[in-house]
Structure formats: C-alpha cells, structure tokens
N, C-alpha and C positions, 0 to 999 in steps of 0.2 A: 696471749697478748696480741699475737699476730692477727687473728680475726677481727679484733677491735680496730686495729689500724686500717685494715682493708675496708671495713665498713665505714670508716670515717672519711676516707679519701673521696669517694663519690659525693658525699654530702658537701665537702669543701669545694669540689669541682662544680657541683650544682649551685652552690652559693656564689661562687665566682661568676658563673654564667648569668645568674640572676642579677648580680650587681652590675655586670657588664651591660646587660639589657636595660637595666634601670638608668645607667649613665647615658646610654644612647638615646633612650626615650626623653630624658631630661635635656639633653643637648638639642634634640629636635624641638622640644617644647620652647626652650629659650630662643631658638632661631625663629620660630613662629611668633613668639611674643615680641621680639625685636622688629620683625616685619610689621606687625600690627601697630606697635608704638610709632614707627616711622610713618605709617599711613595716617595714623591719627594726628601726629604732629603736623604733617603736611596739610591735612584737612583743616586743622585749627588755624594755620597760617592763612589759608584761603578765606576762611570765615572772618578772620581779623581784617584782611584787606577789603573784603566786601563791606564789613561794618564801617570801616574808615571811609569808604567811598559813599556809603549811605549818609553818614554824618556830614561829610562835605557837601553832599547834595542838599541836605536839610538846611545847612548854613547858608548856602547860596539862595535857596528858595525862601526861607523864613527869617534869616538873619541869626547871628550868633546869640544875641540876647534872648530871642524867642525860644531857643532850645538849650539855654544855659543849664537847666536842671539835667537834661539828658547828657550834656557834655561832662558835667561834674561827676556823673555816675560811670563815665567811660574814661578810664585813665589813659587809654591809647588814642583818644580823640585829639585832633589838632588844637 
C-alpha cells in the first residue's frame, strides 16, 4: 500500500501546480480583458461625442427638419 501512496503524491502535487498555473493565467487574462474593455468603453464615448458634434453641425447647417430622419435614428441626438 505504501508504494501506491508515494506514487499518488507527485500526481497530486503536479495537479496542484497545474491548477495554480491555470489560475494565474486566468487572472492575467481577466486583467487584460478589463484593460481592453476600458479602452473600448473610452473609445465608444469619444465616438459618441464626435457623433453628437456632427449631428449638431448638420442641424446648424441644414436645420433640424432637414435631418429629422437621421435624428430619429440616433437616440443620443439633441
């Protein structure tokens, strides 16, 4: 029975190390995904601001009635 226990311990240790490595890899991946999400969120806000600015410019140039269809398709428009 003793050799069986000795043979099992390295496998458990190896499994523990593998799980530890996997946890570290997943933590790193989560960190990178959070960074990417933040970057995309900031980029989205910039695009929204640019879009609002363009809609305002169109309103000034052509009048709100002329671009009513465009405004109705853009919920964030003024």
